[in-house]
C-alpha positions in Angstrom: -134.7 -159.3 -95.1 -134.3 -155.7 -96.0 -134.6 -153.0 -93.0 -137.7 -151.2 -94.3 -139.9 -154.5 -94.9 -138.8 -155.4 -91.4 -140.1 -152.2 -90.1 -143.3 -152.6 -91.7 -143.8 -156.1 -90.4 -142.8 -154.9 -86.9 -145.4 -151.8 -87.4 -148.2 -154.3 -88.5 -147.6 -156.4 -85.4 -147.8 -153.4 -83.1 -151.2 -152.1 -84.9 -153.2 -153.2 -81.8 -151.3 -150.4 -79.8 -151.8 -147.8 -82.5 -154.9 -146.3 -80.5 -153.0 -146.0 -77.6 -150.0 -144.4 -79.1 -152.2 -141.7 -80.4 -153.6 -140.8 -77.2 -150.3 -140.4 -75.5 -148.7 -138.4 -78.5 -151.7 -135.8 -78.7 -151.6 -133.2 -76.0 -154.7 -131.1 -77.1 -157.3 -131.2 -79.8 -155.7 -128.7 -82.1 -152.5 -130.7 -82.2 -154.2 -133.9 -82.4 -155.4 -132.5 -85.7 -151.9 -131.5 -86.8 -150.3 -134.9 -86.0 -153.3 -136.6 -88.1 -152.4 -134.3 -91.0 -148.8 -134.9 -90.5 -149.2 -138.5 -90.6 -151.1 -138.2 -94.0 -148.3 -136.2 -95.5 -145.9 -138.8 -94.5 -147.9 -141.7 -95.8 -148.3 -139.8 -99.1 -144.5 -139.4 -99.2 -144.1 -143.2 -98.7 -146.7 -144.8 -100.6 -147.7 -142.8 -103.6 -146.2 -142.8 -107.2 -144.0 -139.9 -108.0 -146.7 -137.7 -109.6 -148.7 -137.8 -106.5 -145.8 -138.3 -103.7 -146.1 -135.6 -101.1 -142.7 -133.7 -100.9 -142.8 -133.5 -97.2 -140.9 -136.9 -96.2 -139.3 -135.0 -93.4 -142.4 -134.9 -91.4 -141.7 -138.4 -90.6 -138.9 -137.2 -88.2 -141.5 -135.3 -86.2 -143.8 -138.5 -85.5 -143.4 -140.7 -82.6 -141.2 -143.7 -83.7 -144.0 -146.5 -83.4 -146.3 -144.1 -85.6 -143.7 -143.6 -88.0 -143.5 -147.6 -88.4 -147.4 -147.8 -88.5 -147.1 -145.5 -91.6 -144.4 -147.3 -93.2 -146.2 -150.7 -92.6 -149.6 -149.7 -94.2 -150.8 -152.2 -96.8 -152.0 -151.3 -100.3 -155.5 -151.9 -99.2 -155.1 -149.6 -96.2 -153.6 -147.1 -98.5 -156.4 -147.5 -101.0 -159.0 -146.8 -98.2 -157.3 -143.4 -97.5 -157.5 -142.4 -100.9 -161.5 -142.6 -100.7 -161.4 -139.4 -98.5 -161.3 -136.2 -100.8 -159.2 -134.4 -98.1 -156.3 -136.9 -98.8 -155.6 -135.5 -102.2 -156.4 -131.9 -101.3 -153.7 -132.1 -98.8 -151.1 -133.3 -101.3 -152.3 -130.4 -103.4 -152.1 -127.8 -100.4 -148.6 -129.0 -99.5 -147.2 -128.1 -102.9 -149.2 -124.9 -103.1 -147.7 -123.5 -99.7 -144.3 -124.9 -100.6 -144.5 -122.5 -103.7 -146.0 -119.7 -101.5 -142.9 -120.2 -99.3 -140.1 -120.3 -102.0 -141.8 -117.4 -103.9 -141.4 -115.2 -100.8 -137.8 -116.1 -100.5 -137.4 -115.2 -104.1 -139.0 -111.8 -103.7 -136.6 -111.0 -100.8 -138.7 -111.6 -97.8 -136.6 -111.7 -94.8 -138.8 -112.8 -92.1 -141.4 -115.6 -92.3 -144.2 -115.9 -89.6 -146.0 -119.2 -89.7 -149.1 -118.7 -87.3 -150.7 -122.2 -86.3 -147.6 -123.9 -87.5 -148.6 -127.3 -86.1 -146.1 -129.8 -87.5 -145.1 -127.8 -90.6 -141.7 -128.6 -91.8 -140.8 -125.9 -94.1 -138.6 -124.2 -91.9 -136.5 -127.3 -91.8 -137.0 -128.8 -95.3 -135.8 -125.4 -96.7 -133.3 -124.7 -94.1 -130.3 -124.5 -96.5 -131.8 -121.7 -98.7 -133.2 -120.0 -95.5 -129.7 -119.9 -93.8 -128.0 -118.8 -97.2 -130.2 -115.8 -97.4 -130.4 -115.1 -93.7 -134.0 -115.6 -93.4 -135.6 -115.9 -90.0 -138.6 -118.0 -89.2 -141.1 -117.4 -86.5 -143.3 -120.6 -85.6 -146.3 -119.8 -83.5 -148.9 -122.0 -82.0 -150.8 -122.7 -78.8 -148.5 -122.9 -75.8 -148.4 -126.6 -75.2 -148.4 -127.2 -79.0 -145.4 -124.9 -79.5 -143.5 -126.5 -76.6 -143.9 -129.9 -78.3 -142.9 -128.7 -81.8 -139.7 -127.1 -80.2 -138.9 -130.4 -78.9 -139.7 -132.2 -81.9 -137.3 -129.9 -83.8 -134.5 -130.6 -81.6 -134.1 -134.1 -83.4 -132.9 -132.4 -86.4 -130.2 -130.5 -85.0 -129.2 -126.9 -84.9 -132.2 -124.8 -86.0 -131.0 -121.2 -85.1 -132.9 -119.5 -87.8 -136.0 -120.7 -86.2 -137.8 -118.9 -83.2 -140.7 -120.2 -81.3 -143.5 -118.1 -79.8 -146.7 -119.3 -77.9 -149.8 -117.7 -79.5 -153.4 -118.9 -79.0 -155.6 -117.0 -81.5 -158.8 -117.8 -79.5 -157.1 -115.2 -76.9 -158.1 -111.5 -77.3 -154.4 -110.3 -76.9 -151.1 -111.6 -78.0 -148.4 -109.7 -76.2 -145.5 -112.0 -76.8 -146.1 -112.0 -80.6 -146.6 -108.2 -80.5 -143.2 -107.8 -78.8 -141.5 -109.9 -81.4 -143.0 -108.1 -84.1 -141.6 -104.8 -82.8 -138.3 -105.9 -82.0 -137.7 -108.0 -85.0 -139.5 -107.2 -88.1 -138.0 -104.2 -90.0 -138.0 -106.0 -93.3 -140.2 -107.7 -95.9 -142.3 -110.3 -94.1 -144.5 -113.4 -95.2 -147.2 -114.4 -92.7 -148.5 -117.8 -93.3 -151.8 -119.4 -91.9 -152.3 -122.7 -93.4 -155.4 -124.5 -92.5 -156.0 -122.3 -89.3 -159.4 -120.5 -89.6 -161.6 -123.4 -89.2 -160.5 -124.1 -85.7 -160.5 -120.6 -84.1 -162.9 -118.0 -82.7 -163.8 -115.7 -85.7 -163.9 -112.6 -83.7 -160.7 -112.9 -82.2 -159.1 -114.2 -85.4 -160.3 -110.9 -87.1 -158.6 -109.1 -84.2 -155.3 -110.8 -84.9 -155.6 -109.9 -88.6 -155.9 -106.2 -87.9 -153.0 -106.3 -85.5 -150.8 -108.0 -88.1 -151.8 -105.6 -90.8 -151.4 -102.6 -88.5 -147.9 -103.8 -87.6 -146.6 -105.0 -90.9 -148.3 -103.0 -93.7 -145.7 -100.1 -93.2 -143.0 -102.5 -93.8 -144.0 -103.6 -97.4 -144.9 -107.1 -95.9 -146.4 -109.9 -97.9 -149.5 -111.3 -95.9 -151.4 -114.2 -96.4 
């Protein structure tokens, strides 16, 4: 029996434990959403035809092992049910769009990429060869517990010296660690990414964060999104 079908069979047998696995793996509501989105990207990378295949198969390395097997073991009817949700196809398009934004920034000589609300975004790792070649630094920011979990996950991939992790909660009124990092590191063109963040944060503090970022970065010919 091939290895992947064996994994798929095992995953289906473990299906009764799936809800328990989710509870264990989700440290807070925000990160819970990140895990669900990451799982969907992985499913798309495995079960869709080439033209609809999500390019982010690496995200599977950031999932708990049993959840990874669960994704591998989905039946065609289960995948068909996922396709009935409009967000499913939107997610694939969003991944491709922000991949292009990321790579366009590198082509335009951005030297720092700041990913706010990074969740389980994998671009800093999927595009690591070109980031290292160009000497680009990536700052990943998320809520304290979420960024701690993300940093632990990233260790599975080996050395990631081009990535720095800073705790940042957009529902707070101030962000001293983030401000300090900006002052001491950003002297070149910067891309600020915030993918799928605004629906989950307080709009007043979010506006304050945008004003802060603009004030700190506009003088540096930064690219801000």
